[in-house]
MARLO-279541 format. One record per residue (C-alpha): x, y, z. Coordinates in steps of 0.2 Angstrom, whole numbers, plus 5000, padded with zeros to 4 digits. Layout:
+------+-------+------+
| east | north |   up |
+------+-------+------+
|    X |     Y |    Z |
...
+------+-------+------+
//
This chain:
+------+-------+------+
| east | north |   up |
+------+-------+------+
| 4953 |  5142 | 4788 |
| 4952 |  5143 | 4769 |
| 4934 |  5144 | 4764 |
| 4937 |  5140 | 4745 |
| 4947 |  5124 | 4750 |
| 4934 |  5118 | 4761 |
| 4920 |  5120 | 4748 |
| 4931 |  5111 | 4736 |
| 4933 |  5098 | 4748 |
| 4916 |  5096 | 4752 |
| 4909 |  5094 | 4734 |
| 4922 |  5081 | 4732 |
| 4915 |  5072 | 4747 |
| 4898 |  5073 | 4739 |
| 4904 |  5066 | 4723 |
| 4913 |  5053 | 4733 |
| 4930 |  5056 | 4724 |
| 4941 |  5062 | 4739 |
| 4958 |  5055 | 4741 |
| 4963 |  5048 | 4758 |
| 4974 |  5063 | 4760 |
| 4959 |  5075 | 4756 |
| 4948 |  5065 | 4768 |
| 4960 |  5067 | 4781 |
| 4961 |  5086 | 4777 |
| 4943 |  5089 | 4777 |
| 4940 |  5080 | 4793 |
| 4954 |  5089 | 4802 |
| 4945 |  5105 | 4796 |
| 4928 |  5100 | 4802 |
| 4934 |  5091 | 4818 |
| 4942 |  5110 | 4823 |
| 4926 |  5120 | 4820 |
| 4913 |  5124 | 4833 |
| 4895 |  5123 | 4832 |
| 4893 |  5142 | 4827 |
| 4907 |  5140 | 4815 |
| 4898 |  5125 | 4806 |
| 4883 |  5134 | 4804 |
| 4892 |  5148 | 4795 |
| 4901 |  5136 | 4784 |
| 4886 |  5128 | 4779 |
| 4878 |  5145 | 4773 |
| 4896 |  5148 | 4764 |
| 4895 |  5132 | 4757 |
| 4877 |  5134 | 4750 |
| 4881 |  5151 | 4743 |
| 4895 |  5145 | 4732 |
| 4883 |  5130 | 4724 |
| 4876 |  5136 | 4707 |
| 4858 |  5140 | 4706 |
| 4854 |  5123 | 4698 |
| 4862 |  5111 | 4710 |
| 4852 |  5098 | 4718 |
| 4858 |  5082 | 4727 |
| 4854 |  5067 | 4716 |
| 4847 |  5051 | 4723 |
| 4864 |  5044 | 4727 |
| 4868 |  5061 | 4737 |
| 4851 |  5059 | 4745 |
| 4856 |  5040 | 4750 |
| 4873 |  5046 | 4756 |
| 4864 |  5059 | 4768 |
| 4852 |  5046 | 4774 |
| 4865 |  5033 | 4778 |
| 4875 |  5045 | 4788 |
| 4861 |  5052 | 4797 |
| 4856 |  5035 | 4802 |
| 4874 |  5031 | 4808 |
| 4875 |  5046 | 4819 |
| 4859 |  5041 | 4828 |
| 4867 |  5025 | 4834 |
| 4883 |  5032 | 4839 |
| 4889 |  5045 | 4851 |
| 4901 |  5059 | 4847 |
| 4920 |  5056 | 4849 |
| 4934 |  5066 | 4846 |
| 4947 |  5052 | 4840 |
| 4949 |  5044 | 4823 |
| 4946 |  5026 | 4819 |
| 4947 |  5017 | 4804 |
| 4946 |  4998 | 4797 |
| 4958 |  4990 | 4784 |
| 4950 |  4977 | 4775 |
| 4960 |  4970 | 4759 |
| 4969 |  4985 | 4757 |
| 4954 |  4998 | 4757 |
| 4952 |  5009 | 4771 |
| 4935 |  5017 | 4778 |
| 4941 |  5032 | 4788 |
| 4929 |  5037 | 4803 |
| 4932 |  5053 | 4813 |
| 4917 |  5054 | 4824 |
| 4917 |  5072 | 4828 |
| 4920 |  5077 | 4810 |
| 4908 |  5064 | 4804 |
| 4894 |  5073 | 4814 |
| 4900 |  5090 | 4805 |
| 4898 |  5081 | 4788 |
| 4880 |  5075 | 4793 |
| 4877 |  5091 | 4798 |
| 4883 |  5100 | 4783 |
| 4877 |  5087 | 4771 |
| 4860 |  5086 | 4777 |
| 4858 |  5106 | 4779 |
| 4862 |  5108 | 4760 |
| 4850 |  5096 | 4755 |
| 4836 |  5105 | 4765 |
| 4841 |  5121 | 4759 |
| 4839 |  5112 | 4741 |
| 4823 |  5103 | 4746 |
| 4813 |  5110 | 4759 |
| 4801 |  5125 | 4761 |
| 4806 |  5130 | 4778 |
| 4824 |  5126 | 4780 |
| 4826 |  5134 | 4796 |
| 4814 |  5122 | 4805 |
| 4823 |  5107 | 4797 |
| 4840 |  5112 | 4802 |
| 4834 |  5114 | 4820 |
| 4829 |  5094 | 4819 |
| 4846 |  5091 | 4812 |
| 4855 |  5099 | 4826 |
| 4844 |  5088 | 4838 |
| 4849 |  5073 | 4829 |
| 4867 |  5077 | 4829 |
| 4867 |  5078 | 4849 |
| 4873 |  5061 | 4857 |
| 4861 |  5047 | 4861 |
| 4859 |  5042 | 4877 |
| 4847 |  5027 | 4874 |
| 4858 |  5010 | 4878 |
| 4861 |  4999 | 4862 |
| 4865 |  4985 | 4873 |
| 4857 |  4973 | 4885 |
| 4870 |  4979 | 4899 |
| 4886 |  4990 | 4899 |
| 4903 |  4986 | 4908 |
| 4912 |  5000 | 4918 |
| 4931 |  5002 | 4914 |
| 4944 |  4994 | 4925 |
| 4952 |  5003 | 4938 |
| 4966 |  5003 | 4954 |
| 4963 |  4985 | 4959 |
| 4978 |  4973 | 4965 |
| 4982 |  4961 | 4978 |
| 4999 |  4961 | 4988 |
| 5006 |  4945 | 4993 |
| 5016 |  4947 | 5007 |
| 5033 |  4935 | 5011 |
| 5023 |  4925 | 5023 |
| 5009 |  4922 | 5011 |
| 4997 |  4934 | 5018 |
| 4986 |  4943 | 5004 |
| 4981 |  4961 | 5006 |
| 4968 |  4967 | 4995 |
| 4973 |  4984 | 4991 |
| 4958 |  4991 | 4985 |
| 4949 |  4989 | 5001 |
| 4964 |  4993 | 5011 |
| 4965 |  5010 | 5020 |
| 4978 |  5023 | 5015 |
| 4993 |  5023 | 5027 |
| 5005 |  5010 | 5034 |
| 5001 |  4992 | 5029 |
| 5014 |  4981 | 5035 |
| 5033 |  4980 | 5041 |
| 5044 |  4967 | 5034 |
| 5061 |  4968 | 5041 |
| 5069 |  4985 | 5039 |
| 5055 |  4990 | 5026 |
| 5037 |  4998 | 5029 |
| 5025 |  4997 | 5017 |
| 5014 |  5011 | 5014 |
| 4998 |  5014 | 5003 |
| 4998 |  5031 | 4997 |
| 4982 |  5033 | 4990 |
| 4969 |  5022 | 4979 |
| 4982 |  5017 | 4965 |
| 4999 |  5018 | 4973 |
| 5011 |  5009 | 4984 |
| 5027 |  5013 | 4991 |
| 5041 |  5003 | 5001 |
| 5052 |  5013 | 5013 |
| 5067 |  5006 | 5018 |
| 5079 |  5011 | 5033 |
| 5096 |  5004 | 5036 |
| 5096 |  4993 | 5053 |
| 5102 |  4975 | 5057 |
| 5114 |  4968 | 5045 |
| 5106 |  4951 | 5049 |
| 5089 |  4957 | 5044 |
| 5095 |  4965 | 5028 |
| 5103 |  4948 | 5022 |
| 5087 |  4939 | 5024 |
| 5079 |  4942 | 5007 |
| 5059 |  4941 | 5008 |
| 5049 |  4943 | 4992 |
| 5032 |  4952 | 4989 |
| 5021 |  4949 | 4975 |
| 5010 |  4963 | 4968 |
| 4995 |  4956 | 4956 |
| 4983 |  4966 | 4946 |
| 4968 |  4956 | 4940 |
| 4959 |  4958 | 4923 |
| 4952 |  4975 | 4924 |
| 4965 |  4982 | 4936 |
| 4980 |  4993 | 4936 |
| 4992 |  4999 | 4950 |
| 5008 |  5009 | 4953 |
| 5022 |  5003 | 4966 |
| 5037 |  5013 | 4971 |
| 5051 |  5000 | 4975 |
| 5064 |  5002 | 4990 |
| 5076 |  5009 | 4979 |
| 5064 |  5022 | 4972 |
| 5061 |  5013 | 4956 |
| 5043 |  5016 | 4951 |
| 5033 |  5003 | 4942 |
| 5016 |  5004 | 4934 |
| 5007 |  4989 | 4931 |
| 4993 |  4986 | 4918 |
| 4979 |  4973 | 4920 |
| 4983 |  4955 | 4923 |
| 4999 |  4959 | 4928 |
| 5012 |  4951 | 4941 |
| 5027 |  4959 | 4949 |
| 5039 |  4949 | 4961 |
| 5052 |  4960 | 4969 |
| 5061 |  4959 | 4985 |
| 5057 |  4969 | 5000 |
| 5074 |  4976 | 5001 |
| 5087 |  4976 | 4988 |
| 5103 |  4968 | 4994 |
| 5118 |  4961 | 4985 |
| 5125 |  4966 | 4968 |
| 5109 |  4967 | 4958 |
| 5092 |  4973 | 4961 |
| 5081 |  4959 | 4952 |
| 5062 |  4958 | 4949 |
| 5051 |  4947 | 4938 |
| 5036 |  4953 | 4929 |
| 5023 |  4943 | 4920 |
| 5011 |  4953 | 4910 |
| 5014 |  4972 | 4906 |
| 5023 |  4985 | 4916 |
| 5031 |  5002 | 4913 |
| 5047 |  5004 | 4923 |
| 5056 |  5021 | 4928 |
| 5071 |  5014 | 4937 |
| 5081 |  5024 | 4949 |
| 5099 |  5025 | 4944 |
| 5112 |  5015 | 4953 |
| 5128 |  5011 | 4943 |
| 5134 |  5000 | 4957 |
| 5118 |  4989 | 4958 |
| 5110 |  4985 | 4940 |
| 5093 |  4983 | 4939 |
| 5087 |  4967 | 4931 |
| 5070 |  4962 | 4925 |
| 5066 |  4944 | 4921 |
| 5051 |  4945 | 4908 |
| 5046 |  4926 | 4900 |
| 5062 |  4920 | 4893 |
| 5071 |  4936 | 4892 |
| 5082 |  4946 | 4903 |
| 5083 |  4965 | 4903 |
| 5098 |  4974 | 4912 |
| 5098 |  4993 | 4915 |
| 5106 |  5006 | 4927 |
| 5093 |  5019 | 4926 |
| 5080 |  5021 | 4913 |
| 5061 |  5022 | 4906 |
| 5055 |  5007 | 4897 |
| 5040 |  4996 | 4896 |
| 5038 |  4978 | 4895 |
| 5025 |  4968 | 4888 |
| 5025 |  4950 | 4891 |
| 5008 |  4942 | 4893 |
| 5009 |  4923 | 4890 |
| 4996 |  4924 | 4877 |
| 5004 |  4936 | 4866 |
| 5015 |  4930 | 4852 |
| 5028 |  4943 | 4855 |
| 5037 |  4948 | 4871 |
| 5042 |  4966 | 4868 |
| 5053 |  4979 | 4877 |
| 5051 |  4996 | 4872 |
| 5064 |  5010 | 4877 |
| 5060 |  5027 | 4880 |
| 5074 |  5035 | 4889 |
| 5092 |  5029 | 4893 |
| 5099 |  5011 | 4889 |
| 5094 |  4994 | 4892 |
| 5102 |  4976 | 4887 |
| 5091 |  4963 | 4882 |
| 5095 |  4944 | 4882 |
| 5087 |  4927 | 4880 |
| 5089 |  4917 | 4896 |
| 5100 |  4903 | 4897 |
| 5090 |  4885 | 4896 |
| 5100 |  4875 | 4908 |
| 5114 |  4876 | 4920 |
| 5132 |  4879 | 4913 |
| 5125 |  4888 | 4898 |
| 5127 |  4907 | 4893 |
| 5114 |  4920 | 4890 |
| 5111 |  4924 | 4871 |
| 5122 |  4938 | 4864 |
| 5116 |  4954 | 4873 |
| 5106 |  4967 | 4861 |
| 5107 |  4985 | 4868 |
| 5093 |  4996 | 4864 |
| 5094 |  5015 | 4861 |
| 5078 |  5026 | 4865 |
| 5065 |  5023 | 4852 |
| 5069 |  5005 | 4848 |
| 5060 |  4988 | 4854 |
| 5066 |  4972 | 4856 |
| 5055 |  4958 | 4851 |
| 5056 |  4939 | 4856 |
| 5044 |  4927 | 4846 |
| 5039 |  4910 | 4853 |
| 5055 |  4902 | 4844 |
| 5066 |  4912 | 4854 |
| 5071 |  4923 | 4840 |
| 5076 |  4941 | 4847 |
| 5075 |  4956 | 4835 |
| 5076 |  4975 | 4836 |
| 5064 |  4987 | 4827 |
| 5060 |  5004 | 4827 |
| 5047 |  5008 | 4841 |
| 5030 |  5016 | 4841 |
| 5032 |  5023 | 4859 |
| 5015 |  5031 | 4859 |
| 5007 |  5015 | 4855 |
| 5018 |  5005 | 4868 |
| 5014 |  5016 | 4883 |
| 4996 |  5021 | 4878 |
| 4989 |  5011 | 4892 |
| 4999 |  5020 | 4905 |
| 4992 |  5036 | 4898 |
| 4974 |  5030 | 4898 |
| 4971 |  5025 | 4881 |
| 4970 |  5011 | 4868 |
| 4980 |  5014 | 4853 |
| 4978 |  5002 | 4839 |
| 4988 |  5003 | 4822 |
| 4983 |  4991 | 4807 |
| 4980 |  4979 | 4823 |
| 4970 |  4963 | 4820 |
| 4953 |  4962 | 4828 |
| 4958 |  4948 | 4839 |
| 4972 |  4957 | 4846 |
| 4961 |  4972 | 4847 |
| 4948 |  4962 | 4858 |
| 4961 |  4954 | 4868 |
| 4966 |  4970 | 4875 |
| 4948 |  4976 | 4878 |
| 4944 |  4959 | 4886 |
| 4959 |  4962 | 4899 |
| 4954 |  4979 | 4903 |
| 4935 |  4977 | 4906 |
| 4937 |  4958 | 4911 |
| 4925 |  4952 | 4898 |
| 4924 |  4936 | 4888 |
| 4926 |  4937 | 4869 |
| 4916 |  4926 | 4857 |
| 4916 |  4926 | 4839 |
| 4900 |  4922 | 4828 |
| 4913 |  4919 | 4814 |
| 4930 |  4921 | 4810 |
| 4939 |  4936 | 4800 |
| 4957 |  4936 | 4798 |
| 4959 |  4951 | 4787 |
| 4952 |  4966 | 4797 |
| 4963 |  4977 | 4805 |
| 4959 |  4992 | 4815 |
| 4968 |  5009 | 4818 |
| 4960 |  5020 | 4832 |
| 4963 |  5030 | 4847 |
| 4950 |  5026 | 4861 |
| 4950 |  5032 | 4879 |
| 4951 |  5017 | 4891 |
| 4940 |  5027 | 4904 |
| 4924 |  5024 | 4893 |
| 4912 |  5011 | 4897 |
| 4914 |  4996 | 4885 |
| 4898 |  5001 | 4876 |
| 4906 |  5018 | 4870 |
| 4922 |  5008 | 4864 |
| 4911 |  4996 | 4854 |
| 4900 |  5010 | 4848 |
| 4916 |  5018 | 4840 |
| 4921 |  5001 | 4832 |
| 4904 |  4999 | 4825 |
| 4905 |  5015 | 4816 |
| 4916 |  5006 | 4804 |
| 4902 |  4997 | 4796 |
| 4910 |  4980 | 4796 |
| 4908 |  4974 | 4814 |
| 4895 |  4974 | 4827 |
| 4894 |  4968 | 4846 |
| 4882 |  4960 | 4858 |
| 4884 |  4961 | 4876 |
| 4878 |  4947 | 4887 |
| 4883 |  4949 | 4905 |
| 4901 |  4947 | 4905 |
| 4902 |  4939 | 4887 |
| 4906 |  4950 | 4871 |
| 4899 |  4944 | 4854 |
| 4909 |  4949 | 4839 |
| 4898 |  4949 | 4823 |
| 4905 |  4953 | 4806 |
| 4893 |  4962 | 4794 |
+------+-------+------+
//
């Protein structure tokens, strides 16, 4: 860690003339420091100041605002920023705490007779605040799903015990653990194998689940998703249908292509890893390829019509189908596309309505806006394992929005 560089960056921070790249550099340095290192850095920064150095009124005000902001938010490692009319306000919460500590301590060194006592107060302020800021809190989603069998019987999987659930033809359905389901198929009567039975796995809002299909293909379902599939694959293709969002790791079988129907598109694969986002309330249907190769086409509208020309995706590409049935291929942000599967929200210049829509699905809440704001865009990285209050607190650190929680309703208020 280059001390001289840190001192330059910090003094520029106090003067409010940091560039965006310099601010990022400062945040990264501070976020990687331990408490003891921060204390040493405070002393070193102070030692480099001229004897006559004092914080002016503006500097003192910045210390005050930072301290107030810290007392209303818990510590988080991820960064978060807001885009508003081209101007970026970046918040890195752990680094922000470091900035508060250093800024306030420098101020104390310059203005207090007993710096050690005052610094201890700042350390206490920098600790997480446990007092709830909302009337109630909401826990994150979890492993919840309903399995609808071929005869219409519904099995609530979060209530079902682990082990064998059902036999359908030559297939045994097994609940492996709290979030996984498996279909084991054995060869048997040709007559039974020709009788195609379909099951449907549905996750509610606030739910997720994983299923291993009869061919060994593994599918992860996001919240508010439905997967329809045969109990045993027979014939020339392996065909399933998805509504919502799912991540597929398809078992390779060149003799029997795997086909996914999603909205008005069809995805054909042999063996590959890809994500499909096909919520009915989204403007775009997205197919993101991580590994292998897939062919994406628009489904024919009527009998006798052919599917649209096929677009073949390479790893790192995303097919986007809009509401006018226009199909385009763009470079994919794979980290963002499968963030939900990895347990995160990742937003990159995303409108607040889209951000809140994802939050609503995962926490099973309703979103209400006091007013509208079409220009706010969020960029951030937040764990989906946190209670909703923690997610909202991080967003509130931007100082452009705040929230109210009333039972299962989140009200969005713009500052």
